[in-house]
N, C-alpha and C positions, 0 to 999 in steps of 0.2 A: 653481441651477447654479453661480453664482459661489462660493457657500459650499462646494459639493462640490470645486471646483478648489482652493480655499484649503486644504481639508483634505488633498487629495492632495499639493499642493506642500509643505505643512508636514510631512507624513510623509516625503516624499522628502528634504527638507532634514535631517531628523533621521537618516535612514538614511545619508546621506553623512557626517554628523558622526560617527556610530558607526564608519564605515569609516576615517575619518581618524585616529581615536583608537585604532585597532588592535583594536577589538571586532568581529572578523570574523564570529563566529558570530551575534551579535545583528544585525549589519548584513545578513547574508545572509538571516536569517529575516524581517526587516522588508522587505527587497527582494522576497522571494518573496510576502509578503502583499500588497505594493503591486501586483505583477504579476497577482495573481488578480482584480483589479478589472476589470470589463468596460468601464467608462467612462474608462479611462486614456488621456490624450493620447498621441499618437504619439511626440513628443519625449521625454516622461518615460518611456514604455515602453522606448524604445531605450536611453536612459541607464541605466535600471534593469537591462536585460539585460546591458549592458556591465559594470556594477558587479558584478552577480552572477557573471558569467564571470570577472572579475578575482579575486574572492574565492575562487572554486572552483579557479582555477589555483594560487593560493597554498596551497590545501588539497590539491593534487595530484589533484583530481577532474576530469580533463581531458575525459572524454566528456561530462559534464554541462555543462562550460564551452563546449564546441563547440556543443552544442544551443542554448544561450542566444545564442551569437554568430551562428548561422544565422538565428535569429529577428530579431536586431538588424539583420543585413544585409538581411533582407526589408523591414524598416521604413525603413531609411535606407541605400540601396545605395551611396552615395558617401562614407560616413563612414570616414576613414582609420584611426581607432583600432580600429574593429571588426576590420579585417583584421590590424592589428598584434597584437591580442590573440589572434586566430585562429592567427597564426603562432607565438606563444608556446605556445599550447595544443598544437600539433603538435610544436614543437621540444622542449619539456620532457617530453613524454609518452614513456616508455620504449618504448611500442608505436606511437609516432607516425611520421610520414613527413616526412623532411627536405625532399623535393621539394614537398610540399604546404605546408610552412612557408615555403619560398622563394617560392612563388607568392603566398601571402598577404602576406608582407613586401614583395614587389614591388608589389602592388596598394596597400598602405598608402603606400609611398614615392611611387608615381605619383599618388595622390590628394592628397598633401601633400609636394611635392618639397623644400620648405625645411626639413623636419624631419630633422635629422642622425641622430637615433636610429633612425628607420625605415630610413634608407638604410644605416646601419651594420649593422642587423639583417639586411637583405637581402644585404649583402656577405658577412657571416659564413655565412649560409645557403647562398649560392652556392658558397663554398669547400667547405662540407660536401657539396655535390652534385657535387664535382669540376670545377666551373667556376672554377678558381683565378684565372685572369687577370681575368675579369669581377668576381669577388669582391674581389680586391685593389684594382681601380680604384674600386669603390664604397666600400670601406673608407677609402681615402686621401681620396676626396672628402668623405666624412663627417667624417674627422678634420680636414680643412681648414676645414670649416664649424662644427665643434664648439667650437673655442676652448678654454675651461676647463671644459666640461661633463663631469663625471666619469662619469656613466652611459654616455655615448657613447664616451668613451675606453676604458672597460672592455670594451665590445663590440668596438671596433676592435682593441685589443691581443689579445683572444681570437682574433679572426678571423685576424690576421696571424700569430700563433704557429701556429695550426692549418694555415695555408698554408705554413709553413716559412719565413716572412719575419721572423725575430726581429730581424735588424739593421734592417729597415724600421720595425718597432715601436719600436725604440730611438730612431730619429730622430724619430718622432712624439712620443715622451715627452720628448725633449730640449726641444722647443718647449713642451710642457705644463709642464715643470719651470720654465721661464722665466716662464710666465704664472702659475703657482701654486707659488711656491717653498716655501711652508709647508704644502702639502697632504700629509697623511699617506697618503691614498689614492693619490696620484700616486707617492709614494715607494714604496709597496708594489708598484705596477705596475712601477716602475723596477727594483726588486730581482728581481721575477719575470722580467722581460725579460733582465736580466743573467744569471740562472741558465740560462734557455733558450738564450741565445747561447753560453754556456760549454759547455753540454751538446751543442749542435749542433756546436761546434768539435771536441770530443772524439770524437764519432761520425764526423765527416769524417776526422779524423786516423787513427782506427782502421781505417776502410775503405781509406784510402790505403795504410796499412802492410800490410794483408792483401793488397791487390791487387798490391803490389810483389813480395811473395814468390811469389804465384801466377803472375805473368807472367814473372819472371826464371828460375824453375826452379832456384834455387840450393839448395845443401844447407844446411839450417838445423839448428843444434845446439840441441836442446831441453834445458832445465835439469833433467833427471831425475836424482835421486840414489838410489842403492841401497846399503844397508848389508849387507856380506858378513861372515859370521863368520870368525874367525881359525882357523889350523891347529891350535891346541892345544885346540879344542873349547869355548872360552869362549863366552859369550853374544854375540849380534850387536853389542851396544853396545861390546864390547871389540875388535871387529874394525876394519877400515879402510873408508873410504868409497870406493865405486867411482863414477866419473863416466862416463856414457855419452858416446861420441864419435860424430860424424857419419860416415857411410859412404855410398859410392855404391851404390845398389841394383843387385843382380845380376839377369841375365835369368832369368825363370822358365821352367823346362822342364816341360811337362805330362807326366803319366804316360801310358804306352801304353794305348790303348783296350782294354777287356776287357769280356766279358759273363759272365753266370752259366754259360753253356755251356762256356766255356774253363776253368773251375775244376775 
C-alpha cells in the first residue's frame, strides 16, 4: 500500500512540474491518467481535478473545466480555489453566466477572506452584474489589501474602469506607483487609466455641449458649404462658394384633406 501511495505521489509531483514548465498538454494527459485510478486519495484527487480544470480554462475548454470543478467541490466543499476557478470558467466562457461567476467568486472570497485576488474578482463580477456600488466597495477593499500585487491590481483596474470610475482607478495606481516605481506593468496600467480618463472627459464634454443646444433652442449655424457654378457656364470650380446661413423655421401649413372621390 505504501509503495502504491509513493507511486501516486511521484506521478502527481511530475504532473505539477510539467504544468509549471508550461507543458500543458502533457500535464493534462498525466493528470487525466492519475484521475483514472480507483485508489486515489481524496486530497490528491481534488488537487488533480483543480489542476486539470485550470489547464482546460487556459485551453478555452470551459465546459470540461466546470465538470472537473464540480467533482472537486464534491470532494472538498470548503476549498476556496475550487470556486475561484469555477468563477473564471464562467467569466471567460463566451456562453457563460456573469451571475454564476459572481456567486462562485463570492464563495471563494468567503472561504478565504484574506485573499485579495478572490475579493477583487468578486468585485469586478458584481460590477458586470450591475451591482456597481457593491462591486466598487469590494474592489477598493481588495486594492487596499493588495499592496504591490500586480495580478490583483490588474483586476481592480479592470473593474473600476468597467464601473466608470477611471479617476478612482487612477488614485489606486498612484499608490501602486509609489510602492513599485520601476514596475513596467504598473506603468502600462497607468497609461491605460490615463487614456480612459481622457476618453471619459471627452464624452462628458460632448454630451454637455449637445444638451446645451437641445435645451436652449437656439439657432445653430451649421458649417455646410455649397459650390455654385458661375453665370458664364464655367465649371463649378470656377464659381463662388455659397455659405448657408441660419434661419428661423416658418410654420408648416398642412394641405387640405382630400380623398380619391374628390378628384
